[in-house]
C-alpha positions in Angstrom: 203.0 255.1 -93.5 204.8 258.4 -94.4 205.4 260.6 -91.5 204.3 264.2 -91.5 207.2 266.6 -91.7 205.7 269.1 -89.2 205.4 266.3 -86.6 209.1 265.5 -86.9 210.0 269.2 -86.7 208.0 269.7 -83.5 209.7 266.7 -81.8 213.2 267.8 -83.0 212.7 271.3 -81.7 211.4 270.1 -78.3 214.7 268.5 -77.3 217.8 270.2 -76.0 220.0 267.1 -76.3 220.1 263.9 -78.3 222.0 260.6 -78.7 224.6 260.7 -81.5 225.8 257.4 -83.0 229.0 257.5 -85.0 231.2 254.9 -86.8 233.9 253.9 -84.3 237.4 254.6 -85.5 238.8 252.6 -82.6 236.6 249.6 -83.2 235.7 249.6 -86.9 232.3 248.3 -87.7 230.9 249.1 -84.3 228.7 252.1 -83.5 229.8 254.6 -80.8 226.9 256.4 -79.0 227.2 259.6 -77.0 224.8 262.3 -75.8 225.2 265.8 -77.0 223.3 269.1 -76.8 222.3 270.5 -80.1 220.2 273.3 -81.8 218.2 273.1 -85.0 219.2 275.5 -87.8 216.8 277.3 -90.2 216.6 274.1 -92.3 215.7 272.0 -89.2 219.1 270.3 -89.3 220.8 269.6 -86.0 223.9 271.7 -85.2 226.4 270.1 -82.9 229.2 271.7 -80.9 231.9 269.1 -80.4 235.4 269.0 -78.8 238.4 268.1 -80.9 239.4 265.6 -78.2 236.0 263.8 -78.1 235.8 260.3 -79.4 232.7 261.1 -81.5 234.6 264.0 -83.2 237.4 261.7 -84.2 234.9 259.3 -85.5 233.2 261.9 -87.7 236.5 263.2 -89.0 237.2 259.6 -90.3 233.6 258.9 -91.4 230.8 261.4 -91.6 228.0 258.9 -91.5 226.0 259.2 -88.3 222.5 259.1 -86.8 220.9 261.1 -84.1 218.2 259.8 -81.8 215.8 262.5 -80.5 213.3 261.9 -77.7 211.0 264.2 -75.8 212.5 265.8 -72.7 211.5 264.0 -69.5 210.5 260.8 -71.2 209.5 258.0 -68.7 207.9 255.2 -70.7 210.2 255.3 -73.7 208.3 252.7 -75.7 205.1 254.8 -75.6 206.8 258.2 -76.3 207.5 259.5 -79.8 211.0 259.3 -81.0 212.9 260.3 -84.1 216.1 258.9 -85.7 217.9 261.1 -88.2 220.3 259.3 -90.5 222.8 261.3 -92.6 226.2 262.9 -92.7 227.6 265.2 -90.0 230.2 267.5 -91.5 232.2 270.5 -90.2 230.4 273.9 -90.3 231.8 277.4 -90.4 229.0 279.0 -88.4 227.9 282.5 -89.5 227.4 285.2 -86.9 223.6 284.7 -87.3 223.8 281.0 -86.8 226.2 281.4 -83.8 223.8 283.8 -82.2 220.9 281.3 -82.8 222.9 278.4 -81.3 223.8 280.5 -78.2 220.1 281.3 -77.7 219.4 277.6 -77.5 222.6 276.6 -75.7 223.9 279.6 -73.7 226.3 277.4 -71.7 228.2 276.8 -75.0 229.7 280.2 -74.8 232.3 279.1 -72.2 233.2 276.1 -74.4 233.7 278.3 -77.5 236.1 280.4 -75.4 238.4 277.4 -75.0 239.2 277.3 -78.7 238.9 273.5 -78.7 235.3 273.2 -79.9 233.8 273.5 -83.4 230.5 273.0 -85.1 229.2 270.1 -87.1 225.9 270.0 -89.1 223.9 266.8 -89.5 222.3 266.7 -92.9 219.5 264.0 -92.8 219.3 261.6 -95.7 216.4 259.7 -94.1 214.5 259.9 -90.9 212.5 257.3 -89.0 209.7 258.5 -86.8 207.8 256.3 -84.2 204.8 258.0 -82.7 203.5 255.1 -80.7 202.0 251.7 -81.4 201.4 251.2 -85.1 202.3 254.8 -85.8 205.6 254.9 -87.6 207.1 255.9 -90.9 210.0 257.1 -92.9 210.7 260.5 -94.4 213.3 260.9 -97.1 215.8 263.7 -97.8 213.6 265.3 -100.5 210.6 265.6 -98.2 212.7 266.9 -95.4 214.2 269.5 -97.8 210.7 270.7 -98.7 210.0 272.0 -95.2 209.3 275.7 -95.1 212.4 277.8 -94.2 212.6 281.2 -92.5 215.4 283.5 -93.4 217.9 283.5 -90.5 218.3 287.3 -90.4 214.5 287.8 -90.4 214.2 285.2 -87.6 216.8 286.9 -85.4 215.2 290.3 -85.9 211.7 288.8 -85.0 213.1 287.1 -82.0 214.8 290.2 -80.7 211.5 292.2 -81.0 209.3 289.5 -79.5 211.7 288.6 -76.7 211.3 292.1 -75.3 207.6 291.5 -74.8 208.0 288.4 -72.7 208.2 288.2 -68.9 211.6 287.4 -67.3 210.7 283.7 -66.6 210.1 283.0 -70.3 213.0 283.0 -72.8 212.4 282.9 -76.5 215.0 280.6 -78.2 213.9 280.6 -81.8 211.2 280.8 -84.4 210.4 278.9 -87.6 207.4 278.6 -89.9 206.0 275.8 -87.8 206.3 277.1 -84.2 208.2 278.8 -81.5 210.9 277.4 -79.2 210.9 278.6 -75.6 212.5 278.0 -72.2 210.2 278.4 -69.2 211.4 277.6 -65.7 214.4 275.9 -67.1 212.4 273.5 -69.3 212.4 273.5 -73.1 208.9 274.0 -74.6 207.7 273.8 -78.2 204.7 275.9 -79.1 203.3 274.8 -82.5 201.6 277.4 -84.7 198.0 276.8 -85.9 197.7 276.4 -89.7 201.4 275.9 -90.2 203.6 276.5 -92.1 203.2 280.2 -91.7 204.3 282.5 -94.5 207.2 284.8 -93.5 205.2 288.0 -93.7 202.7 286.6 -91.3 205.1 285.1 -88.9 205.6 287.9 -86.4 201.8 288.4 -85.9 201.2 284.7 -85.5 204.1 284.3 -83.0 202.9 287.3 -81.1 199.4 285.8 -80.7 200.7 282.5 -79.6 203.2 284.0 -77.1 200.5 286.4 -75.7 198.7 283.3 -74.4 201.6 282.4 -72.2 201.9 285.7 -70.4 
């Protein structure tokens, strides 16, 4: 079975944190797992903010190979819930002002860590992804298929977010938009709102997002 890209994207965007597995520099040959907050970029690649002192950062500096396990927030029966493992290379990233603004929308607490000067960004570029949606529902997606996912221009995304955020009530915060859906925080909980008939073309995105968000207010 080949997994649908949109299903994987929705799961990735629904999570605020994930389990990162790196190659241990202290114990070569053994994996080192840690939990980290992240935010997806325009290409649906996880952006990680890591401390220079963290063990996983030292591991990535020695060996960029890593995997990231993503599960839905608030999972209880983990064997019945969908899960996604991204396998690829995590490399240092010089975040543009637009990407930095996007990351801080998703992870506003990161601002205080950035002020310390000890933290930097890494980007996980998936080479393969394994999706398990439940019993007998599983499959792989390769780098080429992942790369074919529709991408929204970051500057256009930020402008659209700024405009639509002003129309939402105070208890709903718009985190980000893409051609497949909208990411929100409501009552302190991350929510993913898929768009019907996705992927949505860039010229139609604002109108589609406005219709979906209007149902929440």
